ChimeraX commands (.cxc) that place a marker at each C-alpha (Angstrom):
marker #1 position 175.20,60.97,27.24 radius 0.5
marker #1 position 171.66,61.11,25.91 radius 0.5
marker #1 position 168.99,62.98,27.84 radius 0.5
marker #1 position 165.33,62.55,26.95 radius 0.5
marker #1 position 162.76,65.10,28.09 radius 0.5
marker #1 position 159.39,65.78,26.50 radius 0.5
marker #1 position 158.86,69.29,27.91 radius 0.5
marker #1 position 160.69,72.00,25.93 radius 0.5
marker #1 position 160.50,74.38,28.92 radius 0.5
marker #1 position 162.33,71.87,31.14 radius 0.5
marker #1 position 164.98,71.44,28.45 radius 0.5
marker #1 position 165.62,75.17,28.02 radius 0.5
marker #1 position 165.18,76.32,31.62 radius 0.5
marker #1 position 166.50,73.37,33.64 radius 0.5
marker #1 position 168.32,70.61,31.76 radius 0.5
marker #1 position 170.43,72.66,29.34 radius 0.5
marker #1 position 171.55,75.18,32.02 radius 0.5
marker #1 position 172.45,72.34,34.40 radius 0.5
marker #1 position 174.50,70.56,31.73 radius 0.5
marker #1 position 176.22,73.82,30.84 radius 0.5
marker #1 position 177.00,74.61,34.50 radius 0.5
marker #1 position 178.53,71.17,35.05 radius 0.5
marker #1 position 180.53,71.25,31.81 radius 0.5
marker #1 position 178.67,68.33,30.24 radius 0.5
marker #1 position 176.67,70.19,27.58 radius 0.5
marker #1 position 179.21,69.55,24.80 radius 0.5
marker #1 position 179.22,65.81,25.61 radius 0.5
marker #1 position 175.43,65.51,25.71 radius 0.5
marker #1 position 172.62,64.98,23.26 radius 0.5
marker #1 position 169.20,66.25,24.33 radius 0.5
marker #1 position 166.15,64.63,22.75 radius 0.5
marker #1 position 162.87,66.51,23.21 radius 0.5
marker #1 position 160.46,63.62,22.84 radius 0.5
marker #1 position 158.56,61.09,24.94 radius 0.5
marker #1 position 160.81,58.32,26.23 radius 0.5
marker #1 position 158.61,55.61,24.74 radius 0.5
marker #1 position 158.78,57.17,21.27 radius 0.5
marker #1 position 162.54,57.62,21.53 radius 0.5
marker #1 position 163.05,53.97,22.47 radius 0.5
marker #1 position 160.76,52.83,19.64 radius 0.5
marker #1 position 162.83,54.85,17.15 radius 0.5
marker #1 position 166.17,53.75,18.63 radius 0.5
marker #1 position 165.16,50.09,18.32 radius 0.5
marker #1 position 165.03,50.51,14.52 radius 0.5
marker #1 position 168.75,51.27,14.26 radius 0.5
marker #1 position 171.32,48.49,14.72 radius 0.5
marker #1 position 173.96,49.24,17.31 radius 0.5
marker #1 position 171.74,51.66,19.22 radius 0.5
marker #1 position 171.38,50.13,22.66 radius 0.5
marker #1 position 169.74,52.18,25.37 radius 0.5
marker #1 position 168.94,51.17,28.89 radius 0.5
marker #1 position 166.03,52.73,30.69 radius 0.5
marker #1 position 166.94,54.81,33.69 radius 0.5
marker #1 position 163.94,56.72,34.94 radius 0.5
marker #1 position 164.63,59.66,37.23 radius 0.5
marker #1 position 161.69,61.13,39.08 radius 0.5
marker link #1:1,2 radius 0.2
marker link #1:2,3 radius 0.2
marker link #1:3,4 radius 0.2
marker link #1:4,5 radius 0.2
marker link #1:5,6 radius 0.2
marker link #1:6,7 radius 0.2
marker link #1:7,8 radius 0.2
marker link #1:8,9 radius 0.2
marker link #1:9,10 radius 0.2
marker link #1:10,11 radius 0.2
marker link #1:11,12 radius 0.2
marker link #1:12,13 radius 0.2
marker link #1:13,14 radius 0.2
marker link #1:14,15 radius 0.2
marker link #1:15,16 radius 0.2
marker link #1:16,17 radius 0.2
marker link #1:17,18 radius 0.2
marker link #1:18,19 radius 0.2
marker link #1:19,20 radius 0.2
marker link #1:20,21 radius 0.2
marker link #1:21,22 radius 0.2
marker link #1:22,23 radius 0.2
marker link #1:23,24 radius 0.2
marker link #1:24,25 radius 0.2
marker link #1:25,26 radius 0.2
marker link #1:26,27 radius 0.2
marker link #1:27,28 radius 0.2
marker link #1:28,29 radius 0.2
marker link #1:29,30 radius 0.2
marker link #1:30,31 radius 0.2
marker link #1:31,32 radius 0.2
marker link #1:32,33 radius 0.2
marker link #1:33,34 radius 0.2
marker link #1:34,35 radius 0.2
marker link #1:35,36 radius 0.2
marker link #1:36,37 radius 0.2
marker link #1:37,38 radius 0.2
marker link #1:38,39 radius 0.2
marker link #1:39,40 radius 0.2
marker link #1:40,41 radius 0.2
marker link #1:41,42 radius 0.2
marker link #1:42,43 radius 0.2
marker link #1:43,44 radius 0.2
marker link #1:44,45 radius 0.2
marker link #1:45,46 radius 0.2
marker link #1:46,47 radius 0.2
marker link #1:47,48 radius 0.2
marker link #1:48,49 radius 0.2
marker link #1:49,50 radius 0.2
marker link #1:50,51 radius 0.2
marker link #1:51,52 radius 0.2
marker link #1:52,53 radius 0.2
marker link #1:53,54 radius 0.2
marker link #1:54,55 radius 0.2
marker link #1:55,56 radius 0.2
view
């Protein structure tokens, strides 16, 4: 699974520990970037299909 978060503090203090606790860290890719920029970059590569799922 791909996780996109622009705040490095949230990645290191919240997201990464949660993924580690649940056993999903090894199956995950964390991108520290704005969602819009990630989707712009992903659109340039064939076969990279991402669906937006915004969690607030």
